[in-house]
N, C-alpha and C positions, 0 to 999 in steps of 0.2 A: 305625655307633651311636657313640655314647659313655655311659660310667658314671661319673661321677664323684663324690666323697665325701671330704669334709675339713671344712679351714675357713679363713678368711683371717685371716693376722695383720697387725695395724696396726701400720704404723710412722711414726713421728712425726718430720720433718724440719723443722730451723728455715732459709730463707734470708732474707737481708735481715731479718733481728727477723719475719718472715713465718713461722708455725707451720700447716705442712700434715700432714695423714695419708694415707697411701698403703695399700694393702692387698696383701698380697704371698701368692699361694695355695699350703698346704699340701696336697695331697689327694692322694689314690689315684685313678690316673686309669685305664680299662681301655678302649681304641678299637678297633673292628674292623671293615676294610673288605674287604665281600666282593664277590666278583665269580662269576657263571654261566658255565662252561665250556660249549663244544660237547655234550659227551657229558653234561650234566647235575650235573657235581659243581660245588662251591661250592669256591674259591679265596680264600682269608683273608689280608689281613694283619693280624696282634694285635698291638695295642702296649699294654705297661701300664709306667708310671709313679708313683712312689712318691715323694712331694714332704714332707718335716718338718721342724720347726723345729730346728735345734741347738744348740750355743754360744753365748751371748751375746757377742762380741766386745767388747774394751774399744776403747771410740771410735767405736763404729759403734752405728746409728741403729736396730738392730732383732739380731736371731739370725742364724745364718747357717743357709742352707737346703741343707738334705741331699736330692739327688736319687739315684733308682736306676732304671735303663729299661732295658725291654729289646722287641725285636721279633722276633717269626716270623712265618713262612710254610706256610701251612696248607692240604691239598685235601683235602675229606673228602667223602662223599657225602651227598646232599640227606638231610638229617633225622640226620646224623652228629653223635655228638660230640665236640669235641677238649676236651680236659682240660690247662688252663698253670698253674705252679705256680711254685715257686720263690720269690716273694715272701714278704720274712719283715718282719714290723714288731711293733717294742718299744712299748711302752707302757713309761713309767716316771712313776710318782704321789709325789708328797714330800705329804705333811700335817704340823700340827704342830700342837698345842694347848697353855692352859698354865693353870694356875689365876690368874685375875686379882691382880696387885699382887705374889704373891709367883713369878710366871713371872720377873720383871724384875727381881731381885734379885740386884747380884752376887753373882757365887760360887756363893751356893747356890740361884742361879733355875735350872738344869738340872734342878733336883733336885724341883722340881714343873712339869715341860715333857714332853709325852709326845709325839715323833717318828716318823713311822712314814713307809716305804721300800715301793716293792711294782713290781717289773719284772715285766712279762707281755709274751713271745716268742708269735708267732704266726705259721704260714705260712700263708698264703691258696693256696686251689685256686680255680683261675676253672672253669667247665663252660660251653661255647658250645656250642649245638647250631645250626647255620642251616638253615632250610627254606626252600625256592622258594615 
């Protein structure tokens, strides 16, 4: 099975004066491939991949895509739970507001602006419980 959560980033390209948009996935994906053994245990291959937009590169049609991935194999009894961790996600947000007109004045405009940056680090844990 597979679980995917994320977004698609539109990338605009121009070839021979024709503009086209392609979408690149920036997702967190968990996939598990189970197999039942002769003694009733469950062998699983578990893969986690995290792709997120990175820096905007000069002369590039879109941001770089940062990707981290991990794969493991586990053997668990029927109904047993596997905890898969170590996936870190950092969410950065920036916002800016300003007083109309005054925030646009050269030299003093910054006095009429409010900028906010927030960084949130998360460590994700996945609990997988296979049942026959």
